[in-house]
N, CA, C and O atoms as a Tinker XYZ file with bonds, in Angstrom:
   508  protein
     1  N   -127.518000   35.814000   55.041000    73     2
     2  CA  -127.391000   36.807000   53.502000    64     1     3
     3  C   -125.378000   37.558000   53.374000    63     2     4     5
     4  O   -124.776000   38.259000   54.187000    81     3
     5  N   -124.924000   37.009000   52.058000    73     3     6
     6  CA  -123.772000   37.186000   52.016000    64     5     7
     7  C   -123.696000   38.570000   51.916000    63     6     8     9
     8  O   -124.834000   38.991000   51.709000    81     7
     9  N   -122.720000   39.660000   51.977000    73     7    10
    10  CA  -122.969000   41.106000   51.090000    64     9    11
    11  C   -121.403000   41.426000   50.797000    63    10    12    13
    12  O   -120.369000   41.454000   51.464000    81    11
    13  N   -121.702000   41.610000   49.711000    73    11    14
    14  CA  -120.487000   42.023000   49.369000    64    13    15
    15  C   -119.223000   43.319000   50.152000    63    14    16    17
    16  O   -119.182000   43.914000   51.229000    81    15
    17  N   -118.570000   43.293000   49.232000    73    15    18
    18  CA  -117.203000   43.929000   49.630000    64    17    19
    19  C   -117.631000   44.933000   49.889000    63    18    20    21
    20  O   -118.854000   44.868000   50.010000    81    19
    21  N   -117.095000   46.224000   50.103000    73    19    22
    22  CA  -117.012000   47.939000   49.875000    64    21    23
    23  C   -116.424000   47.385000   48.468000    63    22    24    25
    24  O   -115.985000   46.294000   48.102000    81    23
    25  N   -116.655000   48.858000   47.746000    73    23    26
    26  CA  -115.623000   49.050000   46.475000    64    25    27
    27  C   -114.277000   49.661000   47.095000    63    26    28    29
    28  O   -113.085000   49.413000   46.913000    81    27
    29  N   -114.778000   50.310000   47.678000    73    27    30
    30  CA  -113.692000   51.313000   48.274000    64    29    31
    31  C   -113.568000   50.985000   49.699000    63    30    32    33
    32  O   -114.557000   50.660000   50.356000    81    31
    33  N   -111.964000   51.085000   50.381000    73    31    34
    34  CA  -111.864000   50.702000   51.597000    64    33    35
    35  C   -111.030000   52.015000   52.370000    63    34    36    37
    36  O   -109.888000   52.037000   51.911000    81    35
    37  N   -111.170000   52.784000   53.085000    73    35    38
    38  CA  -110.884000   53.570000   54.143000    64    37    39
    39  C   -108.635000   52.969000   54.536000    63    38    40    41
    40  O   -107.931000   51.959000   54.548000    81    39
    41  N   -108.570000   53.915000   54.678000    73    39    42
    42  CA  -106.857000   53.827000   55.223000    64    41    43
    43  C   -107.248000   54.296000   56.276000    63    42    44    45
    44  O   -108.169000   54.946000   56.769000    81    43
    45  N   -105.834000   53.549000   56.623000    73    43    46
    46  CA  -106.743000   54.014000   58.859000    64    45    47
    47  C   -104.686000   54.354000   59.044000    63    46    48    49
    48  O   -103.755000   53.566000   58.883000    81    47
    49  N   -104.683000   55.863000   59.435000    73    47    50
    50  CA  -103.812000   56.841000   59.298000    64    49    51
    51  C   -102.912000   56.190000   60.659000    63    50    52    53
    52  O   -103.462000   56.366000   61.746000    81    51
    53  N   -101.727000   55.539000   60.674000    73    51    54
    54  CA  -101.038000   55.340000   61.345000    64    53    55
    55  C   -100.786000   56.583000   63.085000    63    54    56    57
    56  O   -100.634000   57.793000   62.915000    81    55
    57  N   -100.792000   56.117000   64.188000    73    55    58
    58  CA  -101.408000   56.499000   65.272000    64    57    59
    59  C    -99.424000   57.647000   64.767000    63    58    60    61
    60  O    -98.439000   57.622000   64.029000    81    59
    61  N   -100.200000   58.543000   66.068000    73    59    62
    62  CA   -98.444000   59.680000   65.990000    64    61    63
    63  C    -98.185000   59.123000   67.168000    63    62    64    65
    64  O    -98.628000   58.316000   67.986000    81    63
    65  N    -97.129000   59.994000   66.912000    73    63    66
    66  CA   -96.474000   59.911000   68.267000    64    65    67
    67  C    -96.299000   60.540000   69.388000    63    66    68    69
    68  O    -95.647000   61.561000   69.170000    81    67
    69  N    -96.652000   60.385000   70.823000    73    67    70
    70  CA   -96.728000   60.935000   72.269000    64    69    71
    71  C    -98.500000   61.480000   72.584000    63    70    72    73
    72  O    -98.940000   62.125000   73.535000    81    71
    73  N    -99.139000   60.978000   71.503000    73    71    74
    74  CA  -100.961000   60.941000   71.007000    64    73    75
    75  C   -100.993000   62.387000   71.101000    63    74    76    77
    76  O   -101.610000   62.998000   71.974000    81    75
    77  N   -100.132000   63.051000   69.935000    73    75    78
    78  CA  -100.292000   64.633000   69.288000    64    77    79
    79  C   -101.015000   64.123000   68.944000    63    78    80    81
    80  O   -101.202000   62.914000   68.813000    81    79
    81  N   -101.810000   65.336000   68.636000    73    79    82
    82  CA  -102.630000   64.931000   67.269000    64    81    83
    83  C   -101.913000   66.312000   65.721000    63    82    84    85
    84  O   -101.425000   67.441000   65.682000    81    83
    85  N   -102.360000   65.061000   64.607000    73    83    86
    86  CA  -102.192000   64.939000   63.302000    64    85    87
    87  C   -102.577000   67.020000   63.002000    63    86    88    89
    88  O   -103.765000   67.323000   62.890000    81    87
    89  N   -101.758000   67.900000   62.936000    73    87    90
    90  CA  -101.921000   69.094000   62.741000    64    89    91
    91  C   -101.701000   69.099000   60.890000    63    90    92    93
    92  O   -100.647000   68.563000   60.547000    81    91
    93  N   -102.834000   69.800000   59.398000    73    91    94
    94  CA  -102.359000   70.558000   58.717000    64    93    95
    95  C   -101.300000   71.040000   59.034000    63    94    96    97
    96  O   -100.972000   71.194000   60.210000    81    95
    97  N   -100.476000   71.410000   57.890000    73    95    98
    98  CA   -98.571000   72.276000   57.898000    64    97    99
    99  C    -98.343000   73.267000   57.910000    63    98   100   101
   100  O    -98.006000   73.942000   56.937000    81    99
   101  N    -98.485000   73.673000   59.182000    73    99   102
   102  CA   -98.237000   75.755000   59.051000    64   101   103
   103  C    -98.208000   76.156000   57.811000    63   102   104   105
   104  O    -97.591000   75.574000   56.919000    81   103
   105  N    -98.966000   77.319000   57.655000    73   103   106
   106  CA   -98.614000   78.114000   56.361000    64   105   107
   107  C    -97.838000   78.795000   55.968000    63   106   108   109
   108  O    -97.558000   79.068000   54.801000    81   107
   109  N    -97.213000   79.299000   57.330000    73   107   110
   110  CA   -95.935000   80.372000   57.627000    64   109   111
   111  C    -94.826000   79.802000   58.475000    63   110   112   113
   112  O    -95.002000   78.959000   59.354000    81   111
   113  N    -94.182000   80.098000   58.287000    73   111   114
   114  CA   -92.905000   79.893000   58.808000    64   113   115
   115  C    -93.062000   80.599000   60.521000    63   114   116   117
   116  O    -92.171000   80.299000   61.316000    81   115
   117  N    -94.389000   81.657000   61.068000    73   115   118
   118  CA   -94.577000   82.074000   62.517000    64   117   119
   119  C    -95.106000   80.918000   63.009000    63   118   120   121
   120  O    -94.579000   80.671000   64.093000    81   119
   121  N    -96.072000   79.941000   62.635000    73   119   122
   122  CA   -96.729000   79.019000   63.305000    64   121   123
   123  C    -96.515000   77.536000   62.903000    63   122   124   125
   124  O    -97.144000   76.480000   62.972000    81   123
   125  N    -95.000000   78.094000   62.330000    73   123   126
   126  CA   -93.721000   75.793000   62.345000    64   125   127
   127  C    -92.937000   76.118000   63.352000    63   126   128   129
   128  O    -92.295000   75.329000   64.046000    81   127
   129  N    -92.996000   77.811000   63.491000    73   127   130
   130  CA   -91.819000   78.281000   65.001000    64   129   131
   131  C    -93.207000   77.778000   66.743000    63   130   132   133
   132  O    -93.152000   76.654000   67.240000    81   131
   133  N    -93.879000   78.507000   67.105000    73   131   134
   134  CA   -95.457000   77.977000   67.521000    64   133   135
   135  C    -95.477000   76.421000   67.680000    63   134   136   137
   136  O    -95.573000   75.601000   68.594000    81   135
   137  N    -95.383000   76.431000   66.758000    73   135   138
   138  CA   -96.512000   75.474000   67.081000    64   137   139
   139  C    -94.998000   74.055000   67.685000    63   138   140   141
   140  O    -95.359000   73.158000   68.447000    81   139
   141  N    -93.308000   74.114000   67.157000    73   139   142
   142  CA   -92.371000   73.439000   67.112000    64   141   143
   143  C    -91.894000   73.781000   69.045000    63   142   144   145
   144  O    -91.143000   73.022000   69.656000    81   143
   145  N    -92.625000   75.227000   69.774000    73   143   146
   146  CA   -92.305000   75.886000   70.113000    64   145   147
   147  C    -92.737000   75.139000   71.663000    63   146   148   149
   148  O    -92.021000   74.836000   72.617000    81   147
   149  N    -94.541000   74.965000   71.401000    73   147   150
   150  CA   -95.667000   74.522000   71.944000    64   149   151
   151  C    -95.161000   73.243000   72.244000    63   150   152   153
   152  O    -95.350000   73.024000   73.440000    81   151
   153  N    -94.406000   71.973000   71.487000    73   151   154
   154  CA   -94.775000   71.239000   71.000000    64   153   155
   155  C    -93.170000   70.548000   72.579000    63   154   156   157
   156  O    -93.207000   69.812000   73.565000    81   155
   157  N    -92.172000   71.315000   71.935000    73   155   158
   158  CA   -90.747000   71.253000   72.557000    64   157   159
   159  C    -91.056000   70.711000   73.952000    63   158   160   161
   160  O    -91.217000   69.493000   74.030000    81   159
   161  N    -91.148000   71.351000   74.923000    73   159   162
   162  CA   -91.559000   70.751000   76.479000    64   161   163
   163  C    -91.939000   69.138000   76.933000    63   162   164   165
   164  O    -91.500000   68.451000   77.856000    81   163
   165  N    -93.348000   68.731000   75.453000    73   163   166
   166  CA   -93.559000   68.166000   75.906000    64   165   167
   167  C    -93.194000   67.100000   75.487000    63   166   168   169
   168  O    -93.615000   66.177000   76.185000    81   167
   169  N    -92.177000   66.583000   74.074000    73   167   170
   170  CA   -91.192000   66.040000   73.852000    64   169   171
   171  C    -89.325000   66.041000   74.953000    63   170   172   173
   172  O    -88.544000   65.149000   75.287000    81   171
   173  N    -89.353000   67.034000   75.078000    73   171   174
   174  CA   -88.584000   66.512000   76.014000    64   173   175
   175  C    -88.458000   66.559000   77.936000    63   174   176   177
   176  O    -87.423000   66.269000   78.537000    81   175
   177  N    -89.679000   66.962000   78.565000    73   175   178
   178  CA   -89.842000   66.758000   79.361000    64   177   179
   179  C    -91.028000   65.354000   79.158000    63   178   180   181
   180  O    -91.907000   65.597000   78.331000    81   179
   181  N    -91.084000   64.336000   79.649000    73   179   182
   182  CA   -92.344000   62.506000   79.874000    64   181   183
   183  C    -93.126000   62.741000   81.060000    63   182   184   185
   184  O    -92.470000   62.572000   82.088000    81   183
   185  N    -94.565000   63.147000   81.269000    73   183   186
   186  CA   -95.300000   62.870000   82.300000    64   185   187
   187  C    -94.409000   62.364000   83.957000    63   186   188   189
   188  O    -93.519000   61.755000   84.549000    81   187
   189  N    -94.556000   62.474000   83.957000    73   187   190
   190  CA   -94.601000   61.829000   85.674000    64   189   191
   191  C    -96.410000   61.489000   86.250000    63   190   192   193
   192  O    -97.482000   62.087000   86.159000    81   191
   193  N    -96.000000   60.387000   86.756000    73   191   194
   194  CA   -96.935000   60.168000   87.081000    64   193   195
   195  C    -97.445000   60.833000   89.055000    63   194   196   197
   196  O    -96.761000   61.074000   90.050000    81   195
   197  N    -98.614000   60.877000   88.827000    73   195   198
   198  CA   -98.436000   61.592000   89.431000    64   197   199
   199  C    -99.243000   61.091000   91.078000    63   198   200   201
   200  O    -99.876000   61.899000   91.757000    81   199
   201  N    -99.048000   59.699000   91.451000    73   199   202
   202  CA   -99.001000   59.156000   92.479000    64   201   203
   203  C    -97.268000   58.158000   92.757000    63   202   204   205
   204  O    -96.488000   58.429000   91.844000    81   203
   205  N    -96.793000   57.364000   93.584000    73   203   206
   206  CA   -95.620000   57.052000   93.488000    64   205   207
   207  C    -96.278000   55.774000   91.987000    63   206   208   209
   208  O    -97.417000   55.813000   91.523000    81   207
   209  N    -95.463000   55.054000   91.663000    73   207   210
   210  CA   -96.250000   53.119000   90.877000    64   209   211
   211  C    -95.083000   52.722000   92.378000    63   210   212   213
   212  O    -94.017000   53.130000   92.841000    81   211
   213  N    -96.650000   51.166000   92.822000    73   211   214
   214  CA   -95.821000   49.967000   93.386000    64   213   215
   215  C    -94.707000   49.130000   91.915000    63   214   216   217
   216  O    -94.814000   48.938000   90.704000    81   215
   217  N    -93.713000   48.868000   93.010000    73   215   218
   218  CA   -92.721000   47.497000   92.447000    64   217   219
   219  C    -93.328000   46.838000   91.301000    63   218   220   221
   220  O    -94.523000   46.844000   91.007000    81   219
   221  N    -92.326000   46.243000   90.658000    73   219   222
   222  CA   -93.240000   45.014000   90.254000    64   221   223
   223  C    -92.662000   43.769000   89.672000    63   222   224   225
   224  O    -91.498000   44.050000   89.387000    81   223
   225  N    -92.895000   42.610000   89.378000    73   223   226
   226  CA   -91.968000   41.644000   89.394000    64   225   227
   227  C    -93.683000   41.330000   87.736000    63   226   228   229
   228  O    -94.894000   41.532000   87.646000    81   227
   229  N    -92.370000   40.678000   86.734000    73   227   230
   230  CA   -91.940000   39.964000   85.428000    64   229   231
   231  C    -92.000000   38.644000   85.390000    63   230   232   233
   232  O    -90.848000   38.336000   85.693000    81   231
   233  N    -92.820000   37.263000   85.148000    73   231   234
   234  CA   -92.615000   35.758000   85.094000    64   233   235
   235  C    -92.906000   35.856000   84.008000    63   234   236   237
   236  O    -94.086000   36.206000   84.030000    81   235
   237  N    -92.412000   35.726000   82.477000    73   235   238
   238  CA   -92.235000   35.289000   81.236000    64   237   239
   239  C    -91.810000   34.157000   81.002000    63   238   240   241
   240  O    -90.621000   34.215000   80.690000    81   239
   241  N    -92.297000   32.922000   81.001000    73   239   242
   242  CA   -92.884000   31.911000   80.121000    64   241   243
   243  C    -92.939000   31.770000   78.860000    63   242   244   245
   244  O    -93.218000   32.612000   78.006000    81   243
   245  N    -92.713000   30.872000   78.767000    73   243   246
   246  CA   -93.239000   30.140000   77.398000    64   245   247
   247  C    -94.401000   29.516000   77.059000    63   246   248   249
   248  O    -94.514000   28.384000   77.531000    81   247
   249  N    -95.393000   29.951000   76.314000    73   247   250
   250  CA   -95.943000   28.341000   76.408000    64   249   251
   251  C    -96.592000   27.958000   75.012000    63   250   252   253
   252  O    -97.427000   28.689000   74.481000    81   251
   253  N    -96.182000   26.833000   74.483000    73   251   254
   254  CA   -96.255000   26.173000   73.635000    64   253   255
   255  C    -98.121000   26.545000   72.682000    63   254   256   257
   256  O    -99.212000   26.783000   73.200000    81   255
   257  N    -97.718000   26.433000   71.161000    73   255   258
   258  CA   -98.432000   25.651000   70.420000    64   257   259
   259  C    -99.972000   25.179000   71.045000    63   258   260   261
   260  O    -99.626000   24.024000   71.291000    81   259
   261  N   -100.961000   25.206000   71.345000    73   259   262
   262  CA  -101.911000   24.769000   71.230000    64   261   263
   263  C   -103.463000   24.934000   70.409000    63   262   264   265
   264  O   -103.494000   25.634000   69.397000    81   263
   265  N   -104.274000   24.500000   70.722000    73   263   266
   266  CA  -105.494000   24.312000   70.057000    64   265   267
   267  C   -107.457000   24.546000   71.278000    63   266   268   269
   268  O   -108.300000   23.725000   71.639000    81   267
   269  N   -107.364000   25.563000   71.401000    73   267   270
   270  CA  -108.706000   26.667000   71.661000    64   269   271
   271  C   -109.669000   27.246000   71.364000    63   270   272   273
   272  O   -109.776000   28.419000   71.006000    81   271
   273  N   -110.884000   26.022000   71.562000    73   271   274
   274  CA  -112.050000   25.973000   70.584000    64   273   275
   275  C   -113.057000   25.815000   69.135000    63   274   276   277
   276  O   -114.053000   26.132000   68.485000    81   275
   277  N   -111.108000   24.582000   69.396000    73   275   278
   278  CA  -110.557000   24.845000   67.435000    64   277   279
   279  C   -110.245000   25.949000   66.496000    63   278   280   281
   280  O   -110.298000   26.235000   65.300000    81   279
   281  N   -109.864000   26.461000   67.745000    73   279   282
   282  CA  -108.290000   27.762000   66.594000    64   281   283
   283  C   -107.163000   27.271000   67.482000    63   282   284   285
   284  O   -107.150000   27.290000   68.713000    81   283
   285  N   -106.500000   26.960000   66.906000    73   283   286
   286  CA  -104.775000   26.428000   66.574000    64   285   287
   287  C   -104.262000   27.681000   67.674000    63   286   288   289
   288  O   -105.027000   28.615000   67.432000    81   287
   289  N   -103.389000   28.069000   68.676000    73   287   290
   290  CA  -103.197000   29.145000   69.071000    64   289   291
   291  C   -101.431000   29.257000   69.110000    63   290   292   293
   292  O   -100.833000   28.283000   69.568000    81   291
   293  N   -100.791000   30.214000   68.720000    73   291   294
   294  CA   -98.953000   29.272000   68.108000    64   293   295
   295  C    -98.666000   29.959000   69.230000    63   294   296   297
   296  O    -99.605000   30.562000   69.751000    81   295
   297  N    -97.093000   30.048000   69.972000    73   295   298
   298  CA   -96.715000   29.303000   70.722000    64   297   299
   299  C    -95.951000   30.499000   70.996000    63   298   300   301
   300  O    -95.132000   30.701000   70.100000    81   299
   301  N    -95.924000   31.568000   72.135000    73   299   302
   302  CA   -95.937000   33.569000   72.152000    64   301   303
   303  C    -95.396000   33.025000   73.874000    63   302   304   305
   304  O    -95.485000   31.937000   74.444000    81   303
   305  N    -94.919000   34.148000   74.230000    73   303   306
   306  CA   -94.317000   34.739000   75.451000    64   305   307
   307  C    -95.040000   34.785000   76.390000    63   306   308   309
   308  O    -94.682000   35.761000   77.050000    81   307
   309  N    -95.853000   34.308000   76.852000    73   307   310
   310  CA   -95.909000   34.767000   78.373000    64   309   311
   311  C    -95.962000   35.712000   78.571000    63   310   312   313
   312  O    -96.423000   36.260000   77.569000    81   311
   313  N    -95.546000   37.198000   80.172000    73   311   314
   314  CA   -95.902000   37.272000   80.683000    64   313   315
   315  C    -96.767000   38.022000   81.675000    63   314   316   317
   316  O    -97.486000   38.867000   81.143000    81   315
   317  N    -96.920000   37.856000   83.672000    73   315   318
   318  CA   -97.853000   37.626000   84.506000    64   317   319
   319  C    -96.424000   38.901000   85.119000    63   318   320   321
   320  O    -95.232000   38.794000   85.406000    81   319
   321  N    -97.500000   40.090000   85.068000    73   319   322
   322  CA   -96.875000   41.306000   85.869000    64   321   323
   323  C    -97.652000   41.126000   87.186000    63   322   324   325
   324  O    -98.883000   41.117000   87.179000    81   323
   325  N    -96.929000   40.983000   88.325000    73   323   326
   326  CA   -96.876000   41.260000   90.131000    64   325   327
   327  C    -96.848000   42.719000   90.482000    63   326   328   329
   328  O    -95.918000   43.484000   90.227000    81   327
   329  N    -98.000000   43.029000   91.111000    73   327   330
   330  CA   -97.445000   44.115000   91.742000    64   329   331
   331  C    -97.519000   44.247000   93.513000    63   330   332   333
   332  O    -98.536000   43.984000   94.155000    81   331
   333  N    -96.288000   44.685000   94.084000    73   331   334
   334  CA   -96.186000   44.079000   95.039000    64   333   335
   335  C    -95.980000   45.227000   95.781000    63   334   336   337
   336  O    -94.823000   45.629000   95.905000    81   335
   337  N    -97.288000   46.090000   96.522000    73   335   338
   338  CA   -97.534000   47.533000   97.428000    64   337   339
   339  C    -96.501000   47.512000   98.591000    63   338   340   341
   340  O    -95.668000   46.618000   98.740000    81   339
   341  N    -96.663000   48.698000   99.475000    73   339   342
   342  CA   -95.795000   48.138000  100.320000    64   341   343
   343  C    -97.079000   48.343000  100.849000    63   342   344   345
   344  O    -97.894000   48.971000  100.173000    81   343
   345  N    -97.401000   47.880000  102.024000    73   343   346
   346  CA   -98.756000   47.047000  102.405000    64   345   347
   347  C    -98.347000   48.197000  103.913000    63   346   348   349
   348  O    -99.379000   48.313000  104.574000    81   347
   349  N    -97.227000   48.965000  104.517000    73   347   350
   350  CA   -97.191000   48.955000  105.628000    64   349   351
   351  C    -97.222000   50.669000  105.648000    63   350   352   353
   352  O    -97.120000   51.507000  106.543000    81   351
   353  N    -97.352000   50.704000  104.672000    73   351   354
   354  CA   -98.391000   52.174000  104.611000    64   353   355
   355  C    -99.865000   52.891000  104.159000    63   354   356   357
   356  O   -100.612000   53.747000  103.684000    81   355
   357  N    -99.516000   51.746000  104.755000    73   355   358
   358  CA  -101.572000   50.538000  104.088000    64   357   359
   359  C   -101.830000   50.605000  106.053000    63   358   360   361
   360  O   -102.915000   50.930000  106.535000    81   359
   361  N   -101.177000   50.406000  106.512000    73   359   362
   362  CA  -101.335000   50.128000  107.869000    64   361   363
   363  C   -101.710000   51.624000  109.583000    63   362   364   365
   364  O   -101.042000   52.003000  110.545000    81   363
   365  N   -102.416000   51.783000  109.304000    73   363   366
   366  CA  -102.075000   52.983000  110.615000    64   365   367
   367  C   -101.502000   52.459000  111.698000    63   366   368   369
   368  O   -101.478000   51.325000  112.177000    81   367
   369  N   -100.666000   54.343000  112.248000    73   367   370
   370  CA   -99.612000   53.867000  113.199000    64   369   371
   371  C    -99.845000   53.368000  114.613000    63   370   372   373
   372  O   -101.064000   53.232000  114.713000    81   371
   373  N    -99.242000   53.020000  115.790000    73   371   374
   374  CA   -99.686000   51.654000  116.766000    64   373   375
   375  C   -100.793000   53.327000  117.076000    63   374   376   377
   376  O   -101.850000   53.389000  116.448000    81   375
   377  N   -100.454000   54.399000  117.933000    73   375   378
   378  CA  -101.180000   55.265000  117.869000    64   377   379
   379  C   -102.006000   55.559000  117.096000    63   378   380   381
   380  O   -102.222000   56.635000  117.655000    81   379
   381  N   -102.658000   55.570000  116.317000    73   379   382
   382  CA  -104.111000   56.080000  115.963000    64   381   383
   383  C   -104.406000   54.543000  115.558000    63   382   384   385
   384  O   -105.407000   54.520000  114.841000    81   383
   385  N   -103.924000   53.371000  115.753000    73   383   386
   386  CA  -104.392000   52.567000  116.032000    64   385   387
   387  C   -105.629000   52.554000  117.679000    63   386   388   389
   388  O   -106.834000   52.381000  117.863000    81   387
   389  N   -104.249000   52.886000  118.660000    73   387   390
   390  CA  -105.628000   53.096000  119.822000    64   389   391
   391  C   -106.606000   53.716000  119.809000    63   390   392   393
   392  O   -107.647000   53.218000  120.235000    81   391
   393  N   -106.550000   55.304000  119.193000    73   391   394
   394  CA  -107.417000   55.782000  119.496000    64   393   395
   395  C   -108.193000   55.038000  118.058000    63   394   396   397
   396  O   -109.375000   55.361000  117.947000    81   395
   397  N   -107.990000   54.679000  117.643000    73   395   398
   398  CA  -109.542000   54.290000  116.189000    64   397   399
   399  C   -109.432000   53.028000  117.110000    63   398   400   401
   400  O   -108.498000   53.167000  117.900000    81   399
   401  N   -109.898000   52.196000  117.209000    73   399   402
   402  CA  -110.039000   50.862000  118.924000    64   401   403
   403  C   -110.888000   51.953000  120.063000    63   402   404   405
   404  O   -111.850000   51.441000  120.636000    81   403
   405  N   -110.536000   53.537000  120.423000    73   403   406
   406  CA  -110.969000   52.967000  121.503000    64   405   407
   407  C   -112.022000   53.830000  120.994000    63   406   408   409
   408  O   -112.940000   53.526000  121.755000    81   407
   409  N   -112.608000   54.936000  119.999000    73   407   410
   410  CA  -113.485000   54.845000  119.342000    64   409   411
   411  C   -114.855000   54.241000  119.166000    63   410   412   413
   412  O   -116.023000   54.501000  119.454000    81   411
   413  N   -113.769000   52.809000  118.227000    73   411   414
   414  CA  -114.892000   51.519000  118.347000    64   413   415
   415  C   -115.638000   51.555000  119.567000    63   414   416   417
   416  O   -116.683000   51.956000  120.080000    81   415
   417  N   -115.065000   51.220000  119.677000    73   415   418
   418  CA  -115.401000   50.225000  121.412000    64   417   419
   419  C   -116.461000   51.576000  122.402000    63   418   420   421
   420  O   -117.272000   51.420000  123.314000    81   419
   421  N   -116.071000   52.582000  121.841000    73   419   422
   422  CA  -116.560000   53.459000  122.963000    64   421   423
   423  C   -119.246000   53.898000  122.173000    63   422   424   425
   424  O   -120.385000   54.146000  122.570000    81   423
   425  N   -117.994000   53.518000  120.460000    73   423   426
   426  CA  -119.845000   53.436000  119.359000    64   425   427
   427  C   -120.119000   52.251000  119.252000    63   426   428   429
   428  O   -120.625000   51.888000  118.190000    81   427
   429  N   -119.777000   50.869000  120.745000    73   427   430
   430  CA  -120.156000   49.924000  120.862000    64   429   431
   431  C   -121.438000   50.090000  121.757000    63   430   432   433
   432  O   -122.667000   50.122000  121.694000    81   431
   433  N   -120.280000   50.183000  122.715000    73   431   434
   434  CA  -120.959000   51.160000  124.441000    64   433   435
   435  C   -122.379000   51.343000  124.150000    63   434   436   437
   436  O   -123.436000   50.841000  124.531000    81   435
   437  N   -121.792000   52.770000  122.861000    73   435   438
   438  CA  -123.680000   53.506000  123.419000    64   437   439
   439  C   -124.647000   52.782000  122.756000    63   438   440   441
   440  O   -125.745000   52.840000  123.309000    81   439
   441  N   -124.601000   52.140000  121.781000    73   439   442
   442  CA  -125.833000   50.979000  120.652000    64   441   443
   443  C   -125.283000   50.630000  121.550000    63   442   444   445
   444  O   -124.575000   51.490000  122.073000    81   443
   445  N   -125.300000   49.066000  122.286000    73   443   446
   446  CA  -125.755000   48.589000  123.628000    64   445   447
   447  C   -126.517000   49.358000  124.739000    63   446   448   449
   448  O   -127.688000   49.135000  125.048000    81   447
   449  N   -126.010000   49.944000  125.091000    73   447   450
   450  CA  -126.204000   51.089000  125.752000    64   449   451
   451  C   -128.166000   51.072000  125.555000    63   450   452   453
   452  O   -128.959000   50.779000  126.450000    81   451
   453  N   -128.509000   51.476000  124.138000    73   451   454
   454  CA  -129.214000   52.575000  123.796000    64   453   455
   455  C   -130.422000   50.717000  123.897000    63   454   456   457
   456  O   -131.193000   50.506000  124.834000    81   455
   457  N   -130.235000   49.817000  122.820000    73   455   458
   458  CA  -131.041000   49.230000  123.280000    64   457   459
   459  C   -130.857000   48.445000  124.358000    63   458   460   461
   460  O   -131.970000   48.039000  124.691000    81   459
   461  N   -130.154000   48.088000  124.964000    73   459   462
   462  CA  -130.953000   47.635000  126.647000    64   461   463
   463  C   -132.292000   48.656000  127.056000    63   462   464   465
   464  O   -133.473000   48.461000  127.341000    81   463
   465  N   -131.541000   49.659000  126.936000    73   463   466
   466  CA  -133.105000   51.188000  127.782000    64   465   467
   467  C   -134.564000   50.561000  126.702000    63   466   468   469
   468  O   -135.777000   50.500000  126.906000    81   467
   469  N   -133.696000   50.189000  125.558000    73   467   470
   470  CA  -135.378000   49.911000  124.220000    64   469   471
   471  C   -136.172000   48.930000  125.072000    63   470   472   473
   472  O   -137.277000   49.105000  125.585000    81   471
   473  N   -135.300000   47.751000  125.121000    73   471   474
   474  CA  -135.002000   46.641000  125.716000    64   473   475
   475  C   -136.424000   46.617000  127.121000    63   474   476   477
   476  O   -137.420000   45.907000  127.260000    81   475
   477  N   -135.734000   47.988000  128.096000    73   475   478
   478  CA  -135.956000   47.754000  129.588000    64   477   479
   479  C   -137.377000   48.248000  129.559000    63   478   480   481
   480  O   -138.203000   47.762000  130.331000    81   479
   481  N   -137.787000   49.454000  128.466000    73   479   482
   482  CA  -138.931000   50.148000  128.589000    64   481   483
   483  C   -139.553000   49.364000  127.780000    63   482   484   485
   484  O   -140.673000   49.848000  127.944000    81   483
   485  N   -139.825000   47.949000  126.509000    73   483   486
   486  CA  -140.576000   47.219000  126.464000    64   485   487
   487  C   -141.480000   46.788000  127.252000    63   486   488   489
   488  O   -142.629000   47.186000  127.439000    81   487
   489  N   -140.539000   45.436000  127.983000    73   487   490
   490  CA  -140.265000   45.123000  129.375000    64   489   491
   491  C   -142.144000   45.711000  130.543000    63   490   492   493
   492  O   -143.212000   45.223000  130.913000    81   491
   493  N   -141.050000   47.507000  130.625000    73   491   494
   494  CA  -141.432000   47.583000  131.205000    64   493   495
   495  C   -143.766000   47.766000  130.728000    63   494   496   497
   496  O   -144.895000   47.778000  131.217000    81   495
   497  N   -143.148000   47.834000  129.762000    73   495   498
   498  CA  -144.417000   48.228000  128.792000    64   497   499
   499  C   -146.062000   45.860000  129.253000    63   498   500   501
   500  O   -147.239000   45.568000  129.464000    81   499
   501  N   -145.458000   45.568000  129.183000    73   499   502
   502  CA  -145.817000   44.355000  128.562000    64   501   503
   503  C   -146.324000   43.693000  130.497000    63   502   504   505
   504  O   -147.060000   42.937000  131.131000    81   503
   505  N   -145.335000   44.622000  130.584000    73   503   506
   506  CA  -145.784000   44.318000  132.238000    64   505   507
   507  C   -147.263000   44.663000  132.646000    63   506   508
   508  O   -147.646000   44.472000  133.801000    81   507
C-alpha cells in the first residue's frame, strides 16, 4: 500500500554554531548583555581535551566510481586515520615490573602449595 505524501512538510532548522541552543531573542538590553557575556568565554576559548590526544596520521586516496550492490557509488577521496599511541607510557618501569613479577611468582607458589596439600590429603584418605 502506497501512502500519500504529507500535505505540509516541516523544515529542519540549521544547526547553530558551537552546539549552543538557539534561544528566543532577548526582550531587553540587559538580557542581551547578560546573554552575550555568558557566551563570550565559550567563544573565545574552545574546550580543550581532558587527556592528551595521540598523534595521528592520515592517508587519503582516490576511490574511482564503482557499483556496489546494484548502486553506483561516485568517485570520492577516502581518508584513513591511523592513531599512533605512545606505548612506552603503557609499559611498567623496570622496578615496577620486578615487583609485579615477584608478586605473581608468590601467588603461583601459594596456589601450587595449596593444591599439593589438597592432593596429599586426598591420597591419605584413599589409603
